[in-house]
C-alpha positions in Angstrom: 27.0 -2.3 -18.3 23.7 0.0 -19.6 21.1 -2.7 -19.9 19.6 -3.2 -23.3 18.2 -0.4 -24.8 14.2 -0.7 -24.8 12.1 1.4 -27.8 8.5 0.2 -25.5 7.2 3.2 -24.6 6.8 1.7 -20.0 2.9 0.3 -18.9 2.1 3.3 -17.0 0.4 1.2 -14.2 -0.8 2.4 -10.5 -1.0 0.3 -7.3 -2.9 0.7 -4.5 -2.1 -1.2 -1.7 -3.5 -2.9 1.2 -5.3 -0.2 3.9 -4.9 2.7 1.1 -8.6 4.7 -0.1 -9.0 6.3 -3.7 -11.3 8.1 -4.7 -11.6 9.9 -7.5 -11.6 9.7 -12.3 -7.6 7.6 -13.4 -7.0 8.6 -16.6 -4.3 8.0 -18.2 -3.7 4.4 -16.8 -2.9 0.9 -18.9 -3.0 -1.0 -15.5 -4.5 -0.6 -12.3 -4.1 -3.2 -9.3 -6.0 -2.5 -6.1 -5.4 -4.4 -2.7 -7.0 -1.8 -0.4 -10.5 -0.2 -2.3 -11.1 2.5 -4.3 -13.7 4.6 -5.7 -13.7 5.7 -9.3 -14.9 6.3 -13.3 -12.4 4.6 -15.3 -12.6 4.8 -18.8 -10.0 3.2 -20.7 -7.4 0.1 -19.0 -5.7 -2.2 -20.7 -5.9 -4.6 -17.3 -7.8 -4.2 -14.6 -6.8 -6.5 -12.0 -9.3 -6.6 -7.8 -6.9 -9.1 -5.0 -8.4 -10.5 -3.0 -9.7 -8.3 -0.6 -9.5 -5.1 -2.9 -12.8 -3.6 -3.8 -13.5 -1.2 -6.1 -17.4 1.0 -6.9 -17.7 2.6 -9.4 -17.2 2.2 -13.5 -14.6 0.7 -15.2 -14.0 -0.1 -18.4 -10.6 -2.2 -19.5 -9.4 -4.3 -22.4 -9.1 -7.3 -19.6 -10.0 -8.4 -16.2 -9.3 -10.7 -13.2 -11.3 -10.1 -10.4 -10.7 -12.5 -6.9 -12.1 -9.2 -4.8 -14.6 -7.1 -4.6 -16.5 -5.4 -7.6 -19.5 -2.9 -6.9 -20.7 -0.8 -10.3 -20.8 -0.9 -13.9 -18.3 -3.3 -15.2 -16.8 -3.1 -19.2 -14.6 -6.0 -21.0 -13.1 -6.2 -24.5 -11.8 -9.3 -24.4 -10.6 -11.9 -21.0 -12.6 -12.0 -17.5 -11.1 -14.0 -14.9 -13.3 -14.5 -11.8 -11.3 -16.1 -8.9 -13.1 -18.1 -6.3 -12.6 -15.2 -3.7 -14.2 -13.0 -6.7 -17.9 -11.0 -5.9 -19.6 -8.7 -8.5 -22.5 -7.1 -8.6 
């Protein structure tokens, strides 16, 4: 049987895995998950997640953020911000 039709556009999700390094500007992304290291400028996200061993440097504007790793730079959250036990934000 065919899967049910879903007219909603799929979320544009980028996951940066452990031991992966990414540098630059990220655009056209709705949900960013960081387990590795990212240095970037990001102008608009719906969800920004930095996992326990993840590291982000740069600037990001997001609706919601869930931080359990390291964030250095400018973080602008217009909705909810979760800071977990291992979060380090400077």
